[in-house]
C-alpha positions as CSV (number, residue, x, y, z in Angstrom):
1,T,115.2,1.8,6.5
2,A,118.9,3.0,7.4
3,S,122.1,2.1,6.2
4,G,124.4,2.7,9.3
5,S,124.2,6.6,9.9
6,L,121.9,7.5,6.9
7,P,118.7,6.9,6.0
8,S,118.0,4.8,2.6
9,Q,118.2,6.5,-0.4
10,W,119.1,10.1,1.4
11,S,122.3,12.3,1.7
12,R,123.3,15.2,3.6
13,D,124.0,18.1,1.8
14,K,125.3,21.3,2.4
15,W,127.1,24.9,0.8
16,G,128.3,28.1,1.8
17,T,130.1,28.9,4.4
18,N,128.5,27.3,7.9
19,T,129.2,25.0,10.7
20,T,126.6,22.2,10.4
21,K,126.1,18.9,12.1
22,F,123.6,16.4,10.6
23,T,122.1,13.7,13.0
24,Y,120.1,10.5,12.3
25,L,118.1,10.5,15.2
26,T,116.5,7.1,16.9
27,T,113.4,9.7,17.8
28,G,111.0,11.0,15.4
29,F,107.3,11.8,14.7
30,T,105.5,8.5,13.8
31,G,108.6,6.2,14.2
32,K,111.7,5.6,15.7
33,R,114.4,7.6,13.2
34,S,114.2,11.3,12.4
35,A,116.8,13.9,10.7
36,K,118.4,16.6,12.1
37,V,120.7,19.3,10.8
38,Q,122.0,21.8,13.3
39,M,123.5,25.1,12.4
40,T,126.2,26.5,14.7
41,K,128.0,29.1,12.8
42,Y,126.4,30.7,9.7
43,T,127.8,33.3,7.2
44,N,125.9,32.2,3.6
45,G,124.7,29.1,1.9
46,D,122.2,25.9,3.6
47,A,122.2,22.5,5.1
48,K,119.4,20.2,3.8
49,W,118.8,16.3,4.3
50,T,118.2,15.0,0.5
51,F,116.2,12.4,-1.1
52,V,116.8,10.4,-4.2
53,P,114.6,12.4,-7.3
54,Q,111.6,10.8,-7.6
55,A,110.2,10.9,-11.4
56,V,107.7,13.5,-12.2
57,V,104.9,14.2,-15.1
58,P,105.1,17.3,-16.2
59,G,102.2,19.5,-16.0
60,K,101.0,17.5,-13.1
61,A,100.4,18.5,-9.5
62,Y,102.0,17.1,-6.5
63,T,101.8,17.9,-2.9
64,F,104.9,17.8,-0.4
65,S,104.2,17.5,3.2
66,D,106.9,16.1,6.0
67,F,106.3,17.3,9.9
68,Y,109.3,19.0,11.6
69,Q,110.6,21.1,14.3
70,S,112.9,24.0,13.9
71,N,113.9,26.8,16.2
72,V,114.3,28.8,13.4
73,H,112.1,30.1,9.6
74,T,113.6,27.3,7.3
75,S,112.9,27.3,3.5
76,V,111.3,24.5,1.3
77,I,112.7,24.3,-2.1
78,A,111.7,22.3,-5.1
79,A,114.9,21.3,-6.9
80,L,114.0,19.9,-10.4
81,T,115.9,18.1,-13.1
82,M,115.0,18.6,-16.6
83,S,115.6,16.8,-19.8
84,D,118.3,18.7,-21.1
85,G,120.3,18.0,-17.7
86,S,120.0,21.5,-16.4
87,T,118.2,22.0,-12.8
88,Q,115.3,24.9,-11.5
89,Y,114.7,25.6,-8.6
90,T,111.4,26.4,-7.2
91,Q,110.6,28.1,-4.1
92,L,107.7,26.7,-1.9
93,K,106.3,28.7,1.1
94,N,108.5,29.1,3.9
95,A,108.3,27.2,7.4
96,P,107.8,29.0,10.3
97,P,110.0,27.8,13.7
98,S,107.9,25.5,15.8
99,T,109.0,23.5,18.9
100,A,106.4,20.8,18.8
101,W,105.9,18.3,15.2
102,V,103.8,20.6,12.6
103,K,103.0,19.3,9.4
104,Y,104.4,21.4,6.5
105,T,102.6,21.1,3.3
106,D,102.5,22.9,-0.9
107,N,101.6,22.3,-3.8
108,I,103.5,22.4,-6.9
109,V,102.6,22.1,-10.8
110,I,105.7,20.6,-12.5
111,P,106.7,22.4,-15.5
112,I,106.8,21.0,-19.2
113,G,110.7,19.1,-19.4
114,A,111.0,18.1,-15.8
115,V,111.7,15.0,-16.0
116,N,112.4,14.3,-11.9
117,M,112.3,16.4,-8.6
118,T,113.6,16.1,-4.9
119,I,112.5,18.8,-2.1
120,Y,115.0,20.5,-0.3
121,H,113.3,21.6,3.6
122,L,116.9,23.3,4.3
123,L,118.2,25.6,7.4
124,A,120.2,28.7,6.6
125,A,120.4,30.4,9.9
126,V,122.0,29.2,13.2
127,G,119.8,27.1,14.5
128,T,118.2,23.4,14.5
129,L,115.5,21.3,12.1
130,T,114.3,18.3,12.1
131,T,112.2,16.6,9.7
132,D,110.1,13.3,9.4
133,D,107.8,11.6,7.8
134,Y,108.5,13.4,3.9
135,N,105.6,12.6,1.1
136,L,105.2,13.6,-2.4
137,A,102.4,12.6,-4.3
138,Q,100.3,13.6,-7.3
139,H,97.3,14.6,-7.2
140,T,94.0,16.4,-9.2
141,L,93.5,20.1,-9.0
142,T,89.8,21.0,-8.4
143,G,88.7,23.5,-10.7
144,Y,85.8,25.6,-11.1
145,N,82.5,24.3,-12.5
146,R,82.3,27.6,-14.6
147,A,84.7,29.7,-16.7
148,L,85.8,32.4,-14.7
149,V,87.3,35.7,-15.5
150,S,89.3,38.5,-13.4
151,L,89.7,42.0,-14.6
152,T,92.2,44.4,-12.9
153,F,92.1,48.1,-12.6
154,D,95.3,49.8,-11.8
155,D,96.3,53.1,-10.0
156,G,92.7,53.6,-7.9
157,L,91.5,56.2,-10.7
158,V,87.8,57.6,-10.0
159,T,87.1,56.9,-13.6
160,Q,87.1,53.2,-12.7
161,Y,84.2,53.9,-10.3
162,T,82.4,56.2,-12.7
163,N,83.3,54.3,-15.8
164,A,84.2,51.0,-15.3
165,L,81.4,50.2,-12.4
166,P,78.4,51.1,-14.6
167,I,79.8,48.7,-17.4
168,L,80.7,45.6,-15.2
169,T,77.2,46.1,-13.2
170,S,75.3,46.3,-16.8
171,H,76.6,42.9,-17.9
172,G,76.0,41.5,-14.6
173,M,79.9,41.4,-13.3
174,N,80.8,41.8,-9.7
175,G,83.8,44.0,-8.6
176,T,86.0,43.8,-5.7
């Protein structure tokens, strides 16, 4: 729901030297509203709509998703508030431009000491970004049904083939 020109429990945020316009649109991906940020001049910084930080459980995995349209590459960053009051930022995967609505999704494991988190889907270039249908949900990671070990050999030396490979083979281990 909205309160005036802002979605409920959302705010606008920008920093740096840029000219930015925020719009709470009356159209969207699934509903009747979406949030748009437009940058017409850019030197540095970014601009984004932000939701109130949500409580999180350290050590647990969360999935973030939204639907977006943008004419430039955009960034997605998790902002975690730590128990000592500091903020820790984690870069999630970037979102490529798309003129059609596209679903963005990525996962994050919450570090020890984090108490809450918000996600910034942000614009840091001249262009537009429209977002809708944000979702942040805890999920269970699916693991393997057996133990796995990965060995890494650096530099591509011939001895890796002549010495290491026969040892791995004699123990029934595969290499790639």
